[in-house]
C-alpha angles and dihedrals in degrees: 000000000000120000091247092051091049092051090051093049091049093046093236101117092100097034093109128142121248105234087176086084085072102034135340091233141325089264093052121117091240093056094047092043092055091050090053092044091054091052096047096044093045091050092049097049090045091052094044101042112025109120094011105086093098091060099045125109122231090260091052093047089052089053091051092049091048091053092047089049091053091050092048090047090057090048090049091053093049092044093049092053093048093047097046091044089055103040095068093046107034092163093058110107097202091050090051092047091050092052091050091048092054093045089054089049090051089052092050094047091043090056091053095047096040091094094079096057092044094049097040091052093050095053115117109269092238093051092047092049091049091052092048090057092059117105090232091069099045091107093054099032097112093039093054096040090050092050090061091060087078094050095100089057097047119117130211119291093255092049093048091048091051092051089048090053091052096049097096090059095039132069095336092054093050091047089051089054090050091052091050093049095048095037093055098036115111125201131216132345091307090054093228127178125260090253094054093049093046089050090060090062085075094053116122090225110086093206089058090050092049091050092048091051091049093048092047092050093047092049094048092045090055089061098032095112091056095042092048090052091050092051092048093047095050092044088053092046090053091046091054094045092048091049093049091048095043096237108171095219140018092254099041094100091053092050090052091048091050090045091234130131118241087240092060092051093044089052091052093049093045094050093048097046089047089061100050083120088080089063092045092052093049095052090047087058093043091054088061094044091053092044096230132133094222137020120219130193090265089057096057094097099030107137117251112241115268100042132116112280103170118103116259113226119224094254091057091046089054092050093049094050098043093046091052092047092048091053088061103033130353088208091057091050093048092053092046090049090061089061091057098041103037100049098254093138133074109200116155127098109250137175109258093017113128116247124241130041140268145164116230115206096207110182133313092256092057129044123252122261129226127208123194134160098225115205097165103248127128091257090059089056087055090048091053089049090048095052092042087053086059090044095052089047091051093049092051094042091050088076087072091064131250099296099040094044092066101107124202108256094244092060093040088060090048091064093049096045091047089055090052091051092051090055092046094050092047092050098044091051089063095052115095101165110096096218093045091049092049092050091049094049089048090054090051093047089053090050090051091048089053090051099042113021100026094047091050090048087052089050087055088051091052090049091051093044096051093042092051094044090053095046103037107026124229112010126218121232088252092054093050090046090052090053089049093053093044091056097039099048097066090060092057099032113182094330099081125039112220109208125214090255090062090061093082098047090101087078097079100048107107098188090074089062107032098044114013114207093016102115098082086067089077093056090045091052095045096050091044090051094051089054092044092050090053087054089049091056088052100043106030117185095008088061092050091056092050092045094053089048088053091055091045092054091067109180096333092120140020120275090252091052094045095053095045093095087064093055093246124149110197092193092062113093088205087071091063091044088054091058092045091051089058089054089050091052089055089051090050089058089057094043 
């Protein structure tokens, strides 16, 4: 079936986002006016305020922050348009040029407004604390207090300005190259997209799965030299940046960004890796359910007999998601409905469109956007729910303003995973057939494994990659592949055979490049959600109120502070074990 035919059958041909809500076009007066406004306002505040932060009152600091927030909001709006315009047409030269233009603008404006962060972070601790206690700074208290966490890793003004100048040709440029390579890469004789080939790994026919695995491997291998160079370059860039800023470990910056202690993250990783036996037990059962002597990497997501195999059209996906959301919170369903009805989603498979899915928060004045590559299977329904969980969260958090709506990644994943779980619970409650229910629970368990155990195993890969790059220098593709296999095998144990072809599948995972150290956030979010859902079953409507308040708080508080109303202590390893025990109870139902 051709891509166009599939889109038509799934009703996604016209499910395209309306970027006109941001700007009519790059040539429009509004777009050009905002570019000029950013330049003029950044120049003015830099001229007026550079070198003066230490002498400002709390009221004056609030005024400066408000002006900086407005400038960054304009930049965010421009950047969102340029990025979304590019990501569905990665082969389009004008779209690529526009994205580069805006990234260069962001670098220029960032250099001019850098003074505030540098000067605020060098204020005497007593003076900063005194200012933060003033009523005038209540709105920005957490934002400003959090900024000072990075003070020990701040460089001189000249060094920071130089790094800002180099940003357009740094990480963002290499990530752009990665997106172009993967977005334009075609797999197999039918020249299918990455998303279409990955979808076949879930096909009930083993020969289809084998072919998909072979096509994926061949396609990735054809670009392996480029992808290996990108990985090495970005690992080296991070190594240099961490060294300059005196970060003690490769993931220290991510922990600071997530407002988590290294001990909390280490506890999460330790507890999850200690329970890889859950995965082993499941695949031992799955081997019997599939009736095979051995499981290979291409069998991991093979559907268990008895489940739904027919494609789910977009209209049905919409109905499933909105009904599940409404059962929890009418407000959540109403917000999600806007995404479907107001063209805030881009769903069809297209040549040049990047694979995967995301929700982009945009700016408070404009709604978020969601991108998916909808192929019509049950996992894609979960993906839509996942991204709409992000979207609902972003809509609610936007009320905090641009700065305070920026949520730590671990809590951002909580909203998306919770939305997935709502859809799963609503669907499983309607299944009465024993085999169908078992197949559906198996599918969910595999999704949880991918979110918890696989993401932690990928965190272990990142740890090994960055450690090796710092100790050994540039790594060959074979060396990186060896690290990948060493960190993947423990998760599967003896129950799944990982073939040599699987050793290069690290090459298509964008999270390693765009946001190093990020992947543990998925495991954090999943385990937190399992515990939260258990509280929901206990508390009912009172939980719903608290949960919606959590989403509405955005990033105006640390993760530990924001989950306190639920009686959760993130520093207690027993909390992680509680989430893992819920996964084990789901496994027991299958066993």
